[in-house]
C-alpha positions in Angstrom: 0.0 0.0 0.0 1.4 3.4 -0.9 1.4 6.4 1.4 1.4 10.1 0.8 4.7 11.8 1.3 4.5 15.5 1.9 7.0 18.3 1.2 7.5 18.4 5.0 8.5 14.7 5.0 11.0 15.3 2.2 12.4 18.4 3.9 12.9 16.5 7.1 14.7 13.7 5.3 17.0 16.0 3.3 17.8 18.0 6.4 18.8 14.8 8.2 20.8 13.4 5.4 22.7 16.6 4.8 23.1 17.6 8.4 21.5 21.0 7.5 19.0 23.1 9.3 15.5 22.2 8.4 14.6 25.9 7.9 17.3 26.3 5.2 16.3 23.0 3.4 12.7 24.1 3.5 13.6 27.4 1.9 15.7 25.8 -0.8 13.1 23.2 -1.7 10.4 25.9 -1.9 12.6 28.1 -4.1 13.2 25.0 -6.3 9.5 24.3 -6.7 8.7 28.0 -7.3 11.3 28.0 -10.1 9.7 25.0 -11.7 6.3 26.7 -11.6 7.7 29.9 -13.0 9.5 28.2 -15.9 6.4 26.1 -16.8 4.3 29.3 -16.5 6.6 30.9 -19.2 6.0 27.8 -21.4 9.5 26.4 -20.9 10.4 22.8 -20.9 12.3 21.5 -17.8 14.6 18.5 -18.3 16.1 16.7 -15.3 18.4 14.2 -16.9 17.4 10.6 -15.9 14.6 11.9 -13.7 12.2 13.2 -16.3 10.9 16.1 -18.4 8.1 18.6 -17.6 6.4 20.1 -20.6 3.4 22.4 -21.2 0.8 21.1 -23.5 -1.9 23.3 -25.0 -5.4 21.7 -25.2 -7.6 23.2 -27.8 -11.1 24.4 -27.2 -13.6 21.7 -27.9 -17.3 20.9 -27.7 -18.5 18.5 -25.1 -21.8 17.2 -23.9 -23.3 17.2 -20.4 -24.2 13.5 -19.8 -27.2 14.3 -17.6 -28.8 17.0 -19.7 -27.3 16.2 -23.1 -26.7 19.9 -23.5 -23.7 20.9 -25.7 -21.1 22.9 -23.8 -17.9 24.6 -25.0 -14.8 23.6 -23.1 -12.3 26.4 -23.3 -8.6 25.9 -24.3 -6.3 25.2 -21.4 -2.7 24.5 -20.6 -1.6 21.3 -18.8 1.7 19.9 -17.6 2.9 16.7 -19.1 5.6 14.7 -17.2 7.7 12.1 -19.1 9.5 9.7 -16.8 13.3 9.5 -17.2 15.4 6.4 -17.5 16.5 6.1 -13.9 13.1 6.6 -12.4 11.6 4.2 -14.9 14.1 1.5 -13.9 13.6 2.2 -10.2 9.8 2.0 -10.6 10.0 -1.4 -12.4 12.8 -2.9 -10.3 10.4 -4.7 -7.9 8.1 -6.1 -10.6 8.5 -9.7 -11.5 10.3 -10.0 -14.9 7.2 -11.3 -16.7 5.1 -8.2 -15.8 7.8 -5.6 -16.5 7.1 -3.4 -19.6 9.3 -4.3 -22.5 12.0 -1.8 -23.4 12.0 -0.7 -26.9 15.3 -2.0 -28.3 16.9 -0.6 -31.4 16.4 -2.9 -34.4 19.1 -5.5 -34.7 20.6 -6.4 -38.1 22.3 -9.7 -38.4 23.6 -11.6 -41.3 21.7 -14.7 -42.2 23.3 -17.1 -44.7 19.9 -18.2 -45.9 18.7 -14.7 -46.6 18.6 -13.8 -50.4 21.4 -11.6 -51.5 21.0 -8.9 -54.1 23.8 -8.4 -56.5 24.1 -5.4 -58.8 23.5 -6.1 -62.5 26.2 -5.0 -64.8 24.2 -5.2 -68.0 22.0 -2.2 -67.2 18.9 -4.1 -66.1 
């Protein structure tokens, strides 16, 4: 069963691990989070190597329907944040899963020589 970890929990852990004052760590964490919000608010992409990428996505206005009244309603355009998981986080999230239930990694195509495969040779007579 998962539990909710709060900013306070993280601040306490970081303060303990770094032997820093909790007040200082709290301030640094808050500044970090404020910077993320500011950058996303400006439409910028934030990339934390191996952790993940935050991007803004624009959702176009659309027509929807109220399921109770069947009335057509206009849903205005909006901006959302998309988070794409990085490699290290993905590996960590899947580390405890049994091998047969882990998602397959997309591997680059492999090209190998097969002696039974047909071989094309250039024609020297122009055909």
